[in-house]
N, C-alpha and C positions, 0 to 999 in steps of 0.2 A: 434790311434783316437779313442773316445768311442762313439759308437751306440748305443742309447737308443729307447725303444718302449713304448707303452702304459702302460703294464702289469709288469711296477714299475723293471724291471731288465736293466741292461746294457750290452754291449758287447764290445770288443777290436778288431781292423781290423788288421793286417801288411801281408803286403805282405808273410813274412817269416814266418808265423805259421798261425795256422786256427783260426778262430773267436771264441771267448771264453767271455763267461759270467763274468763279473768283480764286480757284484754289484746285490744283490738280496733286497728286503724291500716290506716286506709286508703293511707298515703305510702310505707311500707318495712314489710318484716319485722321485727316484734319483737325477736327475738333482737340484731340488729345496734346498735339504738340501747342496751339494758341490757349488752351486751360491752365496748361502746366510750365511753358518753357517758354519766358519773351523771349521776340528775334528782333533783332537790330531791324528799328526803321517800318514795324509790320503794322497793317492799318486793321484794327480788332474790330468788329461788330458791335453795337449796342446789344442785337438780340440773336440768338442762334438757335436754329429750329431744328431738330435730330427725331430721329427714330426712336423708339425703344431701345433698341439694341445699345445706345448711346446713355441711355438715361442711368444715374445712379447718384447716390449722395455726396461721394467725394465727387465726380464731377460739377454738380451743382456750385456745391463751396468753390470748388476752382475756378470754375469760371465766374463767380460772382467775383471772388478775388479782383479779378483781372477787370472788372467792371461790366461782366457778360452778363446778359440775361437769358440761360438757358433755356429753353422752352421744349421739351421733350416730357411725351407720357410716361410716368413710373408706372412700370409694372402693378398691379392690382393684389391687394394681400390673397395670399392661395393658402392659407393656413386651413386646417380642419374646422375650426371656428368659424372662418369666414366662409367657407363652402356650405356649411350646415344651419348657421344664423346664428351662432354662441357668442360668445364674448371674447372678442379680437383685442389686438395690445392696446390700440387706440381707446377701448372703454375704459381701460386703467388710468385711473391718477397719478400722475407721478409726481412727487417731491422731491427734486436734485438735491436740494439742498442739504433735506434732511435723509439723501437718500434712503427713501421711503416708496414703495408703491401700493396703494389701497385700490383694491377692486371694486367690480360694477355691487356688489354685495355688501360692500363695507370693509371686508376682512382687510386686513395690515400684511404686507410684506414679513416675511422674518429674516431672508438673509438677503445682502446685497454685495455681490462678488465682481469688481471689475477683472478680465482676463483676457487671455487672446485666440480664439478661435478661427483658422483658417488663414491666419497672416491677419487677420482684423480686431481693434479694442471694441469686445464688448463688457456690456454690463449681461451678469445673469442675476435676476432676482426668483427667489423658491418662496411660494408661500407656505404654512404650518400645513404639514400633512393632515395633522386631525382636523383642522379646520374646514379643511376641504372635503375632505369624508362627511363630515354632517351637512355640509352645505346642500340646502334643499333642490339648487342649480346646478348643481356639481357637472351633470351629464353635458349642459351647456356652454364647459369649462374649460374640463380636463378627461381624459380617460384615465388617468393613472391611479391606482388600488390603493397604494401606500404614500405615495409622495405627494406634495401638493402642487396645484400649477406652478409652472416656472416659465418665465418672459427671458426672452434673449434681448436685451437692446442696444441699440448704439450709444457713442458717447452724445453728449444734450448737445451739442450742437448739430450734429448729424442728423439725431433724431426728429428736432426740432423744423430742422430744414427738409426731410422729407414729410414730414405731416402738412406744413405750409402748402407744400409743391402738391401735394395732392388734393388738399382743400381745393386750391386754384384751377386745377384742371377740371372740376366738377363743373366751374362757370362760364357761363355763355360767352363770356369776354375771351377767356384765356380759349375756348375752343373756335372760335371765332378769328384769334390771331392764330393757331396751329393749324388754320386752314387752309394757308398761305402755300403751305408744304405740300401739300397736295398735287402740285406743277412740278415737282421735281422728279417724279415718276417716268412723265414726258421727256423731259429734257436727257435722263439718263437714258433712255429706249432711242433718240434720237441719236446721242453720243455713240450708243453701241452700234446704231447700225451706219451710220454717217462714216464712223471714223476707225470702229472694230476696237475701240479700245480693251473689249473684255479678253482679249489675248495680247500678252506683250511680245512685239515680232522683235527684240532684244535683251540679252541677259545682262544682268545688272540692275540695281537702284537708280544708279546717276541715269542711266540711258531711259530707264521705264519711265522715271518721272519726268525727264524732258519729254519723251513721246507723249505724255500724259499734258503736259504743260500746251505742247504743239496743237494736240486735237482741242484742248479747250479753248485756244486763241480762234481756230477753224469755227467750231461749233458757235461761239460770238459771234462771227463774221457773219454766219450763215442767218443767225437769227437776229442780227441789227439790219442786214438787208431786208429782211421780211417783214420787222417793224416801220422800215422808212417808205417802203413801198407799199406797205399794207396787202403783205399775204399772207395768206395764213399758212401756219409752221408745219400742218400736215394734213391731210385729205380725213377727211371724217368718212367712215365705213358705211358703205349702204349695202345692207340689205338685200336680197334678193327681192321679197314681198315689197320691199319699197321699190326698186326698180321697175317691176310687174306696174306699181302705180303711176308710176312716173309713164311709162308706155302705155298704160291703158287712156290716162288725163291728155297726152300727146297724141 
């Protein structure tokens, strides 16, 4: 599995070997390039775990097209309905072939309008204003006084990919798999403290990329040496209270 963090490095995790940095790039996050631009002779992972900052429907599909399973927690629904326990988009039944949406109360949409918003393809669905005004649970659905409920959907492939990913990330199996990413923070702290990669020493992306790759080699050698010699990668902090207990015991 490949684990990725925001500092543009990736690492591997395997039960039979220590976690190692496998990619370092000072120009862009490593996920974007492997997911969208094939390289010559590149070795792609079967699974790529990233944080929520890299999770998007577009990257999920781009990674899938390359044979990569992107393990990323998608952001939760932040709509008013989700915050107040109302009717969220996932509660509506979408008939993609008929270009029609049915609300939880059985009302059918009136308009289905494909368009572009903020540079993205979307579908705007509008319910009849009169139907929504007469609905006994209107407060759970919309605050509009004249128009009916409006939904903004992504194209079918993207919408269904996001729905499936959100459903999967609620399972115990997905959470156990994503837990492997927890170790990346320790690796990043080690790389920052040992090699100082937080601040580039040279100007220009080629030099910065080379610097990051050299730092990755150094960290990998340190971690391999610790693995082979059974040495802990870092000392666990001992609190003042624990030290006092040790002194009293001695």
